[in-house]
N, C-alpha and C positions, 0 to 999 in steps of 0.2 A: 233219777228214777228210784222208785221205792222197791222194796223187796216184793211187794204185792204188785206185780207189773200187769196192768190191764185187767186186774181182778183175778189173775191166775197165778197162784203161788209158785215161785221158783222159775217163772218164765224168764225173768231178767237174767239170772245166772245162766240159764240154758242158751239164751240168745247171745249173751256176751261171749260164752265159750265158742259158739258157732262162728261169731264174727271174728274172733281171734284166729280160728282155724281156716276160715274161708276168705277173709278179706284180701284182695289182691295186694301184693307187695309193691308199693310205690317207690321205685328205686330213686336214690338221691341223684341230683345232678340233671343236666340237660338231656343226657342220653335216656334216663328213665322217663322223663317227661315226653320226649319224642316217641319212645316206644309205646307209651300208653295212648297217646293221641293217634298213632298209626294203627294200634289195635282197635280203637273206636271206629276209625275210618274203615278198617278192614271188615268190621262187623256191619258196615253199611250206613253208619251215622255220618251224614254230610256235615263238614266242619267249615268254619270261617273264623278269621281273627277277631278278637274282642279286646276291649279296653282292659287295663290292669291297674292294680293299686299304685298310687304314688303317695306313700305314707298312709294317712287316713283319708286321702282324697282319691279322685279318679284321674287316670292319665289323660283323659280328654280335656279339651279347652273350655268345656261348658262350666259356667259358674253355678255352683249348687247342683251338680249333676244328681238327678233323682235315683239313678241306679248305678252307683259308682262301681266300676270294674265288672259290670254284669251285662254290658251291651256291646253289639258289634261295632267295629270301627268304620264300617262302610254302610251307606244307605242301601247299597246293592247286595246286601248280605244273602238274600234269598237266591239270587242268580250266582253269586260268588261261591256259595257253599258247595263243597265237593268232597268226594272220597278218594280223589286222585293222589296217590302216594307221593309222587314227585313234587306236586304243588304244595302239599302239606309239609314236606321236608323243607322246601324253600321258605315257607312262612315261618316255621319253627326256628330255622337257623338265622333268618334275617330279622326276626322279631322275638328275641329270646325272652322278653318279659311278658309277652302277650298272653292273655287268656284266650280260650277258643269257645265259641258257641256251636251248638248243633241245631240246625233248622228242623223243626218238627213238621209233621203233616206230609212229608215226602215218603219216607220209609217207616218212620216211627212216630209215635206220640209219647208224651210224658204225663203221668199222673203225679202231681206235685202236692204233697200234704204236709201238715205240721209234723215236726220230728217225732214227738211223743206218740202221736197217732200212727205214724208210719212204722215205728219200731214195734208197736203192739201188733199192727196188721201183718208185718213181715213174719213175726213169730207164729201167728195163727195160720198164715198161708203155708209156711214151711211144715208146721205140724200136720196140716191137712194133705201134704204131698202135692200141693199146687206148683206148677212150673212158673216161678216168679219172674225170671229174666234178670237183666241188669238193674241194679239199684245204686243210687248215689245219695250221699249225705252232704248237706251244706251247713257250715258252722253258723249260718244266720238262722238256723232253726227249721230247716225244711228237709224232707226226704223225697227223692224223685224215683218213680218206678217207670222204667223204659218199656214200652210195649209196641206191638205192631200198630201202624196207623189204621184208622177206621176207613181209609180209602176215600172215595168221592161218592157219597150217597146221591141218589137221584133227587131226593127231596132236600133242598138247601136248608129247610127248617131243622133238619136232623143234626146240623153242625152245632157242636158245643163250643163256645168261645173260650179262649184263654182267660184265666182269672174268673172261673165260673162262680166262685164264692162272692164276687163283687156285685152280682146282680140280684136285686131284691127277690125276684121270683124263684131263685134257686138257692138262696142263702140258707133257708131252713132245711132243705132236703140234702144239701151237700155242703155243710159248713166247713170252710177251710180248704176245700179241694179246688185245685186249679188243673184243668185239662188242657195241656198245651198241644194244639193240633195245627191245622193249616194256618200259616201266617205268623207263627210264634217261634220261640227258640228258648233254649236253656243253656247255661254253662255246662260244658262237658269236662269231667275230671281229666287231669289234675288242673285245678284253677285256684287262684289266690284271691281272697277278699280283703278289703281294707281292714286294718287292725292287725295286731301281732299274732301270727300263727294261724289265722283263720283261712280255711280252705274249703273247696268242694272236692270230695274224694269218693272213690268207689267203695261200696260195701260188697256188692257182687259185680264182677267185671263184665265187659261187653262180650266175653266169650260165651255167655249164657244166651240161648235163643230168646228172641222177643216173643212174649206171649200175647194172646188176644186180650185187649184191655178189659173186656167184659168179664173175664175170669177173675179179675182182681177187684173190680169196682165195688161190689157189695161189701166185701170185707173192709176196704179202705173207707167207704162212706160211713159204715157202722162205727169204725174206730174214730173217725173225725167227729161224728155226732156225739159219741160218748165223751171225748175229751173236751169238746165245746161245752157240753153240759156240766162237766166238772169245773171248768173255768168259770162258768156263769154262777155256779153254786158258791165257789170260793169268793168271787167278787161280791156276791150278795152277803156272805158272812162277814166280809171285811168292811162293808158299808151298809150296816143295818138301817132300815127305815126308822125314822123318828116319828113318834106319834105326838 
């Protein structure tokens, strides 16, 4: 990140200072991992076991797994997901290397954005006094904002699918944004990714109340659009058209 963060001088240092002061302490060892997972479940996030890294590969048996260490271990993950403390304790103790996913669209949704855009948006939201809620960072370059679910609208056309940015009709309006809702999931911290020292970790922990997603959406989409435009400009400068 540059000193001119999101076009606002000094915001990087301000946000970095806030992160150092507010980022939850992720205790070392299995006890800390279990405490963090139980805290997430206690906040209402339903959990289920997920695959974990096996070196630079996935622990599942699938050759060329497209989402290594990022997917549930059971096809029944939606019905398996739970906030039951005793069940989560059993999973953690019997599967000490497992990551965990949280099923979205039940209690909460997740707005998933590119990391640079997310950091800029987080700084702007905090400056404006907006109740942001839990936020996680993934070392594969994403930031996840946990919000209340949108519920079950009467009009099914109102549902926004996961990986919103993959659909041509929404790509320009919401570049880089994925709205995880019904039928989707994300890794819940603490989680490990393939590669040395790569993790998914809390920036703001699950003790923060879940906000309405619409209170965050405009700021997030604005940051996504700005960073998508910057990347496009940089790509154009790197590959000038030849006449």
